[in-house]
MISE-192000 format. One line per field, with one value per residue (C-alpha): z, x, y; residue number from 1. Coordinates in pm, whole numbers. Example, Ala and Ser with C-alpha at 12.3 -4.5 7.8 and 13.67 -1.06 7.14 Angstrom:
2
up	780,714
east	1230,1367
north	-450,-106
num	1,2
//
This chain:
292
up	-4194,-3849,-3741,-3562,-3167,-3022,-2700,-2399,-1983,-1970,-2318,-2365,-2536,-2881,-2863,-2582,-2712,-2842,-3077,-3113,-3359,-3330,-2950,-2864,-2585,-2377,-2167,-1948,-1870,-1817,-1556,-1398,-1353,-1235,-978,-905,-875,-648,-465,-359,-288,-41,100,140,312,622,610,687,916,1124,1159,852,649,343,140,305,184,-207,-128,14,-319,-577,-469,-431,-699,-932,-722,-716,-1087,-1180,-843,-1030,-1416,-1231,-1060,-1414,-1571,-1387,-1226,-1384,-1721,-1747,-2135,-2245,-2278,-2251,-2447,-2782,-3028,-2695,-2768,-2451,-2603,-2462,-2117,-2171,-2377,-1981,-2214,-2354,-1950,-1739,-1375,-1030,-713,-529,-693,-633,-293,-224,-380,-328,64,60,-124,153,399,333,194,599,731,576,709,1063,1017,1135,831,1012,1010,633,605,751,585,226,344,257,-99,-245,-218,-411,-682,-732,-719,-1037,-1167,-1226,-1551,-1771,-1778,-1906,-2175,-2224,-2284,-2055,-1687,-1725,-1587,-1620,-1877,-1671,-1795,-1533,-1642,-1607,-1778,-1928,-2354,-2459,-2892,-3032,-3205,-2875,-2893,-2528,-2632,-2478,-2804,-2831,-2694,-2905,-3011,-2748,-2449,-2178,-1906,-1554,-1517,-1253,-1245,-1203,-875,-804,-816,-604,-353,-297,-332,-11,202,134,347,581,667,750,896,1144,1151,1247,1530,1655,1631,1609,1483,1528,1177,1194,904,669,808,805,414,411,515,289,-33,-8,68,-184,-470,-317,-378,-754,-825,-684,-852,-1128,-1309,-1627,-1800,-1759,-1524,-1317,-1167,-830,-708,-942,-798,-998,-781,-707,-462,-306,-267,-221,115,200,206,393,678,704,732,1022,1251,1156,1305,1624,1591,1587,1840,2150,2097,2112,2410,2567,2525,2653,2962,3014,2976,3214,3509,3428,3500,3827,3959,4307,4293,4622,4943,5152,5538,5686
east	625,616,425,89,133,-17,-266,-166,-291,-115,-60,251,217,287,514,708,734,446,543,446,545,914,924,900,737,872,679,946,1035,683,667,996,857,473,626,825,593,373,682,687,313,321,690,535,229,415,680,391,259,539,572,870,920,838,1093,1324,1195,1185,1543,1623,1432,1615,1919,1843,1645,1985,2180,1988,1889,2315,2301,2039,2225,2535,2480,2328,2578,2853,2779,2431,2575,2890,2965,2651,2870,3238,3200,3335,3075,2902,2803,2987,2731,2432,2493,2350,2028,1870,1522,1629,1564,1863,1843,1883,1701,2041,2195,1963,1884,2238,2328,1965,2012,2408,2220,1945,2236,2440,2126,1984,2304,2305,1944,2005,1739,1813,1786,1580,1321,1353,1412,1119,863,1052,1082,689,714,1038,841,541,786,929,567,506,821,836,559,815,973,708,710,1002,903,1251,1306,1070,1116,1137,894,509,273,36,-273,-163,201,298,353,720,703,972,1089,1167,1576,1501,1299,1532,1688,1509,1189,856,790,461,622,518,738,655,578,804,731,358,536,739,488,260,466,590,194,199,446,391,5,244,493,203,-7,357,441,94,111,452,490,822,963,1359,1491,1341,1093,1320,1545,1177,1181,1502,1482,1138,1234,1534,1311,1140,1425,1577,1357,1250,1624,1696,1420,1279,1455,1614,1777,2172,2300,2699,2698,2952,3057,2782,2485,2328,2454,2175,2096,2417,2309,1955,2095,2363,2062,1843,2106,2237,1792,1800,2121,2013,1706,1865,2076,1811,1625,1860,1938,1556,1519,1807,1656,1287,1492,1660,1389,1207,1481,1456,1101,1061,1450,1266,1273,1454,1205,1215,1168,997
north	-567,-536,-844,-802,-876,-1166,-1031,-989,-941,-623,-464,-238,156,136,486,632,979,1231,1538,1842,2045,2094,1977,1592,1486,1192,995,829,1217,1325,1037,1124,1475,1449,1173,1499,1712,1471,1466,1834,1861,1591,1675,2054,1960,1774,2001,2324,2064,2060,2475,2548,2795,2685,2917,2690,2346,2528,2599,2283,2122,2266,2158,1794,1774,1857,1603,1381,1374,1429,1105,877,934,881,550,385,521,406,114,-91,-36,163,-45,59,393,291,-9,-144,61,190,570,797,1036,868,968,1276,1122,1050,1047,728,563,470,665,503,543,448,737,981,916,948,1251,1400,1337,1520,1773,1826,1782,2132,2365,2201,2289,2605,2719,2609,2316,1918,1727,1462,1735,1742,1341,1232,1508,1336,981,916,1167,993,626,842,929,623,446,722,754,326,337,534,237,110,340,229,-118,-180,-323,-588,-960,-1259,-1474,-1623,-1696,-1538,-1359,-1050,-1085,-787,-783,-682,-588,-851,-502,-342,-341,-461,-812,-1118,-1307,-1668,-1659,-1679,-1306,-1396,-1436,-1269,-1117,-1014,-671,-577,-182,-262,-436,-177,113,-157,-177,158,272,39,165,528,433,266,562,727,561,467,937,976,734,806,1149,1375,1048,1196,1089,752,793,837,487,306,394,305,-93,-85,78,-225,-522,-456,-360,-675,-935,-822,-780,-1172,-1332,-1144,-849,-1010,-655,-706,-533,-534,-914,-893,-1213,-1334,-1172,-912,-539,-367,-705,-592,-232,-282,-483,-267,2,-217,-276,179,185,-89,49,373,306,181,509,726,561,480,852,975,754,991,1289,1176,1071,1327,1605,1316,1364,1777,1813,1527,1769,1846,2239,2416,2442,2817,2786,3076
num	1,2,3,4,5,6,7,8,9,10,11,12,13,14,15,16,17,18,19,20,21,22,23,24,25,26,27,28,29,30,31,32,33,34,35,36,37,38,39,40,41,42,43,44,45,46,47,48,49,50,51,52,53,54,55,56,57,58,59,60,61,62,63,64,65,66,67,68,69,70,71,72,73,74,75,76,77,78,79,80,81,82,83,84,85,86,87,88,89,90,91,92,93,94,95,96,97,98,99,100,101,102,103,104,105,106,107,108,109,110,111,112,113,114,115,116,117,118,119,120,121,122,123,124,125,126,127,128,129,130,131,132,133,134,135,136,137,138,139,140,141,142,143,144,145,146,147,148,149,150,151,152,153,154,155,156,157,158,159,160,161,162,163,164,165,166,167,168,169,170,171,172,173,174,175,176,177,178,179,180,181,182,183,184,185,186,187,188,189,190,191,192,193,194,195,196,197,198,199,200,201,202,203,204,205,206,207,208,209,210,211,212,213,214,215,216,217,218,219,220,221,222,223,224,225,226,227,228,229,230,231,232,233,234,235,236,237,238,239,240,241,242,243,244,245,246,247,248,249,250,251,252,253,254,255,256,257,258,259,260,261,262,263,264,265,266,267,268,269,270,271,272,273,274,275,276,277,278,279,280,281,282,283,284,285,286,287,288,289,290,291,292
//
């Protein structure tokens, strides 16, 4: 008999999917798809505002999404939890069951950026144009996609007595052993979702104020997302993860993203500054005079 769950500040869903005849719709996948759709919508708005061809954007998005999904799954399987798929008693075919959860945004951004670079270059468009258009949209997609973890009752944080603690069913395979069944946990999916939504606003405001940023908005995205993810990984997350030097691998990855974003921002700023100086020098160059 299933024990009754005690009331919680944030209850978890009792199901992670719905069945429509022979079709099963997993809410995790639905959250990912909704996030991607919103990201494409926001990117398209910013792309059109820059006077770019919408058909080219669809070409970039198509290949970036496919590569991003492959990269996200590869990061989770090979970096986050390799023993869960290739260890003793594991089922390697579970690698294909993506609807059960397990996507790494770091892998998605890396693979997606590589695909975007190839397609952008093929169409003669500088990568920084697409990067600046997509940066706020990535945070929007991540904010929505994180709710898939809520439906799967996964990737929550440490136990807490705060009034917004998250209820996890003690029957869930993700419930930590040895804890009372009424234990509440930090809703890290909600923390990260709110952090990402705030980041969308921040990046859009910076973009509106600065104007043509030549890729620096994407660099700010890297720093902003990396800092938030690093803090959550360091102080809250308790789900199994590969440990490197006694630290969760995601902390190291987040740190690399932050440092990479800072370096990229500085380099792009110098390049933009040199370009502006050269343009100003040409504009100030005196024109030859002709005596009559």
